[in-house]
N, C-alpha and C positions, 0 to 999 in steps of 0.2 A: 500830418499823420505820422506818429512815431511807431515804427514797425519793429523796433528792437526788443528781443526778449530781455527779462530783467538782468540776466547775467551779462549780456552785451552792454546794457545801459551802464552797469558798474564799470565795465572795462573801459568804456569810452568817456567816463566822467571827467578825466583829466583834460581831454581835448575839447570838451563840450563848450568851454567858454571862449574858445579861440576865435569864433566867428569866421570872417573871410579874410584871408591874407591878400593884401594889395598885390596885384599882378598874378595871383594864383587863384584858380577856381577852388574855393575852400568849402568843404562839406563839414561844418562844425559839429552837427549832431548826427552824422552819417544817416541822413534821411533823404527823402526824395527832393531833388533840387527843382522845385516847381516855381514858375513865375506865370501868373495869369494876369495880364494887363489888357485893358481895353485900348482901342485906338486913341482915345483921348488921353488915357493915362500914359501911353507910350510917348505921346507928343508933349504932354505937360512936363515930363521929366526933363525935357531939353531946356525948359525955361526956369528951372529952379535956381534961385539966386542964393546959394549957400557959400559962405566964405571958404569952406573946405569941401572940395570935390572928392568923394570917397572912391571914385574911379570904378564903379560897378560896370560890368560889361552890358548887362541887360537893362533895358529901360524900365523904370518903375520899381526897381529893386530897392528894398529898404532894410535889409538885414544888417547885422553888426559888421564892423570892419576892424582890422587890426594890422599892426606892423609886425612882421615876423623877423626876429633877429636870429640868424643862423650862424654858428661859430665854427662849424666844420662841414666838409663835403657840400659846401653851398653851391658848387658848380654842377652838382648832379641833378638839380631841379630844372625842369623844362617848362616853357610856357604852356599853360592849360593842364598841367599835371594836377591830379587830385591827391592831396597828401594828408596824412593823419599826423598831428603834432601833439607832443606832450612837452610842456614847458612851464616856466614861471610867468604868471600874469602880473604885469606891472602897470599901474595907473597913476604913478607918482608924477606930478607936473614937472618936477625938477629934472626928471629923466627924459622929458620931451626934447630937450636940447642936447645934441651930441656932445659928449665930453671931449676934452683935449686929446686924450688917448685914442678915442674913436676916430677923431679927425685925422690924427697922424696915421692910424692904420688904413683909413680910407684913402689917404693921399698916396700911400705906398701902392695900394691896389690900382688906383686911378689918379694920376697926378692932377687931373682936371678937377677933382673933388675939392681941392683946397681953394678953388676960386668960385665957390657957390655964390650965386646972386641971392638977393633977398627973396625973390620969387621961388627959387629952388629951396631955400631954407624953409619957407612957409609950407611948401608942398611936401617936402621930405620929413618935416618935423611938426606935424599937427599936434594939437593938445592931446595929452594922454587920456583926458576925460572923454574925448570924442573918439579917438583911435588908440586904444590901449596897445601896449607892447607885449609880445610873447617871446620870451627868451628860451629858445628851443633846447630841450634836453635830449629828446628823441624824435626823429622824423622818419616816416616811411611812405613811399609811394604806394597807393592803393591799386590793386588789380581791378577792383570794381567797387561800387558804393552801395551794394545791396546788403543791408544788415541781416537778411535772412540766410545768407550763405557764409561759410567760413571765409575769413579775410583772404587767405591764399589757398586756392583750389589745387595747387600742385603738391602741397605737403602731404606726407603720409597719413597724418591724422584726419585729413579731409576726404580720403578715399572712401571710407565707409559711408559718409554722408552722401557722396556722389553716387555710389553704387546702390544705396537704398532708394534714392530718389529715381534713379534710372529704371529701377524695377517696376515702378508704378507710372512710367511716363505715358503709356498709351491712353489710359483713362483721363489723365490730365490734359493731353492734347485734344482729346475728343470734347471734353468740357469747355476748353478754351475756344475751340472751333465753334461750338454752339453759342457761346457767349458773344464772340465777335460777329457771328452771323446775325444775331439779334441787333447788335450795335450798328451793323451795316444794313439795317432795314430788311433783313431776310436774304441777303445776297451771300450764299455760301461760297461761291468762287472768289469773291472779293475778300472774304474772311480767310480763305486759304492763302492768298497772296499777302495779306496783311501779316499773317504769322511769319511767312518767309522774310518779309521786310523787317519785322521786329527782332528776329534772331540774326540778321545779317551783320557783318562786321568786316572791316579791312584786316585780313589776316596776314598779308604781306604786300610788298610793293616790288614790281618788276620794272626797273628803270623808273619812269615817272608814272607808270600805270598802277593805280591802287586795285588790288584784287580782293573781291569779297563784298564790295559795296553793292547795294541794291536799292536805289532810289525809286520809289513807287509814286506814279502819278495816278491818283484816283479821280478820273474825270466823271462827268455826269452827276456831280454833286448838286443838289438843289440850291439855286442862288438865293431864293427869297426866304429860306428858312435858316434856323440856327444849327443845322446839322453838323457842320464842321466844328463849331464851338463845342458841341456836346461830344462829338467823336474825340476831340482833343482831351476832354475831361476823362473819357474812358481810358485813353492811352496814358494819361497822368497817373491813373490808379494802377497801371501795369508796369511802368518802367521807373527807374530811380531818378532820371533827369529828363525833363521835357521843357520845350518852349514853343509857343505858338506865335508865328510872325504873321500879322495881319497885313497882307500885301495891298495896301491902298496907295494911290498916287502920292498922298501927303506923307505917309510913312516912308516910302521909297525915296522921296526927295529930301527928307529932313533927318531921318535916323542915321546914326553913325554905325556902319556895318564893319568897317575895317579899322583895326587899331592903328594909331599913328603916333609918331614921336613928337612931343612938345619940347622943342629945344629951349624955350624960355624957362620952363620949369625942369628941364632935363629929366623927363620921365616918359614912359609909354602910356598914352591915353587909350584905354580899352575900347573895344568895339563890340557890336552885337554878335559877330561871328567868332568871338573868342570863347569857344564852348569846350567843356571837358569831353574826354573820349566817351563814346557811346551815348551821347545826348540824342534824344529824339527831337528833331526840328520839324514842326508841322507848319508848312507854308500855306496859308489860306488865300488862295488866288480867287476865290468866289467873290471877294470884296473889291476886286479890281474893276474900276470903271474907266470910261474915256477921260483922257487928260494928257497933260504935257509933262514928260519926264525932263527935268533939268539935268545939268552935268553931274551933280552928286547922285541923282537917281539912276542915271545910266551907269555910273561906276558901281552903284550898289547892285544893280541887276547883273553886271559883269562879275562882281564878287560872288554872288550867289551861284552863278553858272560855273565859276571856277571851283567853288567848294563842292558842288555836285559832281562835276566831271572828274576832277583831279584830287579831291579830298585834301585841299590845301587852301590856306588863306595867305595872301600877299600883304604883309604888314607894310605900312607906308612910312618910310623914313625920309620923306621929302626929296632927298637927293638920289635915293635908290629904294627899291622894294626888296624885301626879304621873304622867302617862302617859309611857311611853318606848316608842317603836315598836321592833319586832323583826322578824326574818325567819327563822323556825325551821320546819323541815320536821318535821311530827309524824306518826308512824306508830303506830297503836294496834292492839295484838294482843289479841283477846278471844275468849271462848268463844261468847257470844251477841252481840247488838248492844251496842256500848259505851254506858256511861252518859254519856260525854263526846260533845260534838258532833263531827261529821266531815263533810267535803265529799263523801266517797264511801265507801260500805260495800260490801265484796266478801267473799262467803262462800267460804272456802277449801274446795276439794274435792281432798284428797290422792289421788293415784293410786298412791303408794308408801307403805308403812308399814314403815320400816326397823326391824329388831329392836333395833339399837343406834344411837340417834340421833347420839351423839358420834362413833362410828366413821364413820358415813355422811357427816357434815358435814366431818370431818377429811379423809377421802379425796377429797371434792369439792374442797376447797381445795388439797390437794396435787397434784391433777390439772391445775390451771390453771398454765400457764407464767407466770413473773414478767413477761415482756414482754406477754403478753395481759392480765394483771391491771393493768399500767400503762396499757394502752389503755382498759380499762374506766374507770379513774380519770380519765383525760383526758376521755373521752367525757362522763361525768356532770358534770364541772365546766364544760367548754367550752359545752355546750348551754344552760346557764343564761344565758349572755351574748349569745345570738343575738337579733337583732331579729325581730319577727314582725308581719305585717299580713294583712288580708283585702281582696281587691279588690272593687270595686263589683259586678262580675259575679257573684262567688261569694256576696257578701252578699245579692243579690237571689235567687239560687238557694236559699240557706239559708232565707230568709224564705218563699219559696213552698213549700219542703219542709216547714217547720214548720206552715204553714197546712194543708197536706194531712194532716199527722199529727194535727192538732187535729180535722179533719173525721172522720177514721177512728176516733179514740178521744178524744172531748171530755172524758170523765170523768177519764182518767188523765194525759193530757199537759198540762203546765202551763208557765208561763214559767220556772219553776225548772229544768224538764227541758231547755229550750233553753239556759239558762245552763250547765248541766252538760255538755251536748253540745259547746258552744263551748270549754269548758275542756279537755275530753278531746281535741277536735280540734286545739286549739292545741299541746298537749304531744305529741300523736301526730305532728303535722307536724314539730315541732322534733326529736323523737327520730329522725326520718328525715333530719334535716339540711335540711329545707325551711322557708324563712322566710316562706312565704305559704301560705294554705290552698288546697288543690286539691279538686276534686270527689271524687277517689278517696279522699283522707284523710277527707273529711266522711262518705262512705258507710262507711268503715272504723270511724270513731268511732261511728256509729249502730249498726253491727253489734256492736261491743264492749259498748256500753251495753245493747243488747237481751239479750246473753248474761248480763251481770251482773244485770239485773233478773229474768230468768228464774230464775236461781239463787236470788235472794232470795225469789221467789214460791214456789219449790219448798220452800225451808226454812220458809217460813211455814206451808205445808201440814203439814209434819212437826212443827213446834214453833210453836204459835199465837202465842207472845209474842216471837218472833224479830224482828218488824218493828214 
């Protein structure tokens, strides 16, 4: 789906042909980075016998690839950056082989380059007909990849757009809440928490601790239906980048999650967790059945846990591992409590049981006007970039409130509960367009958390191993 206005289409025409740069997550048409692959498709990708591996990180991906030639400031690009490129497209076969001058330049930058093996040459210089070259004239890192918003929200000319949209934020939030309530089968509380999850982002890091992440475990999802698949489709229509990981034993044992260094070809082989910033990763745990995880499967589970807890991926260089920070929104759907860590668990309580899930979700999507859907997309992207603060007065009120909570229930209320309340209050405030915490939003956050905990306690009474 191309969401760009005509003016934006013209502006991005130069970058449109670039496809995907090897080693970079490339959004050639500044559209939603969506990959929807079945379990079979995810595994079939592993057995493709192509003479040239295009090194896509996501299984089943078939988009165009390119080699990007950068001639200045090449060291400012980081792994997983999404960049917009303008340059000269070259498909001449003679240019597939590096020239003598290029080899001399490469050898100066890296003396080992002059000893390329045939395998390295094959990997680094594929035919231009298969992998065209982009000789970069202009490159810039993108703050976001939503074409409905100005490219840089910090510039003066973007302030009027932001202020105009913020003035109509309340009705947009109300409509989005209603839309997600229907998508979550009538569960309004789950819709509230899903909004908080979708606008969450790592805004800073304190030592190794990523602040702002909000991994949501939506338990109680029906195992025998296609609910998670259709919920993922809804999320795909709302966010620019999304991927659904079907957590089966076979996928966990065979998919490559962590990028690793191939020393024979002298390149980094991409992995599934090599995702651009603000990607929505939906982990479907309802598909998990009894079985044996082998060593790669155990490592993949550990990599997922590491991503969720620390928002980082440890790239495998055989002799050592190197940490690369990331900023990925993780939503876990499960029948019971997830085996993966989560910042927040919410048990789904469906109020509607549609006889045909596909028809229900399709009718829900078709009922939303394109203009309203665009507002939802702007809302979820824009709120990630709002500043947030807590005044000294509210800080004192929160401290007093927490002390009172501890007096009333010293066994249950802990410092972790305060941290959770502050996170919920933060995103609840931002979801209403408020950049500072108010007493009203603090009380609302306490109310939502009370409802969530009550549900989990009720579920624990029904199923003792739920918590």
